N, C-alpha and C positions, 0 to 999 in steps of 0.2 A: 504493500499501499504506500500511497504518496505519503511526505509527510507536509504537505499543505493542502487545502483544501481546493477543487477545481468547480470552478463553472464556466457557461457556458453564454451569453453573449448571442441575444435571438436574433439579431441582426439579419443572419443568414436566412432567416424563413423571408424577408423582405417585408412590405409596410402592410400587407393582409395576416400577418399574425394572430392580430390579436382575434381573426374571426374564426381561428382555429387554435386555441391556446391549448387544450387540451392534445389533440396530434402533438404539437411543437412540444409542450413537456415531455411525453412520453418517449418520443424520441430522444432529447436531451437527457434525461434518464439512463435509456437503452444503451445511449453511448458510453455512459459509467462517471457523470458529472452526478454533484451533488448539490447545486446551485444553478441560478441564472441572473443573470443581468438584461435586463429590459429596457428602453428608454420611455421615459415619463409620457409620453406622447401614444404610445401603445397599449398604458395599463389605465391612464386617466377616468377613462369610461366605466372600467372593470372595478366595480365595488372591493374595495382588500377582503373582504371576507370568502367572496366567490373567487377570487384570486387565490386564498391562500387555501381553499378547497382543493382548488384544482391541483397545486404543486404538493401537497402532504399527500394527496392521493398516489403522486408518481414519488415520495420519499426527496423532496425539492423543495428549495427556501429562495427566498427571495434576496440575492447576495448582494444586491445592488441596481440602481436605476443611473437614469443618464438624462441630463439635460444641455440644453446649448444656445447656440444662437445668440442675442441679447438682451436673457434674460435678466441680467443685472446692470443693465445698463442706464446710469444712473438718471439721465433722459426722459426714464419710464419708470421711474420707483414705484409708483405710487400700484400701478397694474403688476409690475413684477413681484413688488415684493406680497401682493396676493398671492401671484404664484407659486411664490416660494413657500408659504403659510405652505399653500395645498399641499405640495410636493411635501413638505414635513410632517403635518397631518397624517399624510398618505403611508408614509415609510414607517413613522409610530407605530401604525394597525397591522404594520405586515411585521414589524421589527427590527426590521433593515437599517444596520447603522452607515450607507456609505454612497453615497450619492457623485456621480461624476460630473463633469462641467467641461463642456472644448467650446472652441470658437471666439475666442477675443479676438475678434477682428479694430484696428485703429489708424486714422489717417491724420496721426499727429501724434508728436511726443506726449502733450499735453493730454490727450485720448487716451494714450496708452496706460498712462499714470494713476488717468480718472477709472478704466475699466480696472485696472489690478484694486485700486480704492473699495471699487463698488467690489468686489472678489472678497477682498479680505471681512468687507463688511457681513456679507454673506454668508462666508466660512465662521465667522466670530455666531453669528446667530446659528449655523447649524450646529456648533461644538455645545450650544446651550440647550440643545434637543437630543445630546449626546449623537449629533452624526457629522463624519465628518467630511469632506467637502474636497475634495480632489480634481487636480486640472490632469485629465487628458489630451497628453499634446498628438497633434498631429506632423508634418513637415514642416509647415511655415512658420513652427514657430524659431526653426534653428535660420531661417533667412537672417539674411543682413549678421552674420558672425553670432545668429542666436540672439537678437535683441530680445525679442517676448520670453524665451527661456528664461535666459538673463537676470531682467527685470523680474519675472516672476520667481528666483531663485532670491534674488537679491532683496524684493518687496515686499513679496507676496506672502499672507500666512499660509495656504492651502498647504496640502500635502500632494502630493502625485500620484497619475496613475500612468507609469509612463508605457506607451504602448511600443513594443520593442521596434515593428517592421517601420516605424512613422520614423522612430527615431535615425534609422539607417535610410530611410528616403531622405530624411533631410542632411545627411553628411555626415553625422556625430558619430562617433564612437559607441558603440550601447556600454561597454565599463567603463569608460570616462565620464558618460552621462548618468549612469546610475550612482558614482564614487560622491558626483558634486550634490547631489538628491538626497545621501544616505540618510534615514534617521525622519525621512519628510517619504517614503514611498509606502503608500496604503492598500496598494492594490495592483496588480500588472497584467498588460491586457500583451498576449501572445497575439503577434498575427506576423503572418510570412506573407510576402510578394514574390513574384515570378520575374522580378528584374527590382535593380536598383533606380531606375531612372522613376522620372514623372508617372505616374497615374495610378488608380487604385488596382490593379491587375493580382489582387488577393489568392493564394490558394492556400491549401490544406497546411498545417502545420507540421513542417519535415522536407516542404516537395519546394521550397524556392529556396532564396538565397537572403533571409533575414539569418542576424544572430541569436537564434533562440536559445541553440546549446550554451554559449555563454552569459544569456541572463539566466539561464538556469542556473548554473554554476555560482552565478554571483546570489543569488535567491539564497541557495544554500546555505553561502557562508555568512549571508549579513543579515539575513532576515528567518523569523519562524511564522508557522500560522500564519502567513499570508494567503490570500485569495490569489489563484492563478487564473485567468479568465481566458479561455479563447476567444477569438474575435476574428469572423471571418466574412467580411463585406458583402463577396459575389463569390459565386461555385458555379461550375458549369456541371456540375455531378450532385443529387439530388440532397438538400441540407440534410438528411439524416445519418446520409453514408458519411459528408465533410465531417459533423461532427461526430462520427464513429472515430477518422481518422485521427481529428483535433483530441477528443479524451485519452486516446492511444499514447499518442503522442507525449501530451502532458506527466500522463502516470509512468510513462518511461525516464522522461528528463527528469523529473522530481524526483524519483524514488531513492 
């Protein structure tokens, strides 16, 4: 058995996943996962009691959820605060302690600073509710000598959900990046890509070029009890088949 719990991001089942959660969860469980991460937009209209019943039936838990875009933009504070409160209420009902955020966009240094300040406030509110707000990176944060990621490390109060594949696409070494946020890693996304160039050419874990085994060794050396989450955005095979490959790979490299 692996020393780390493993979860599956249900993005692999596409935008209609909420219409057949029962089948999705059955396939996730069959692949050997014990948890799921689901974007909040997919679960928002499903009552927590109903979602929990479906997950319990398959021996799964909601390990984490995800929000993105301009959720914490200070210019839309009132509506967004309401949404954050809604997310936290939902997670509390599910017993879920992890919330991922991605998509910090900016057009000026001032906007970047304001965005990080807004995320810091959101992180503080999450902590008050017993939830860890973690920044999930894509590749763009590593552009311009890592301007966004360096600012988040220096000025941010968030934890991190490093995405191994996107770190590679951003041109940074996974070991160096993980060392720079050691102690702030709350969850890790394992994503594999067919190439290191631009584009979201995801493939099952171990079938591409992302430094996944290096990341696994870092996890085993520097953390304990961390949720490790397989995230495959696109698949040329059935989602259930991709999940099976991804679950087997994580069990092997984390054992």
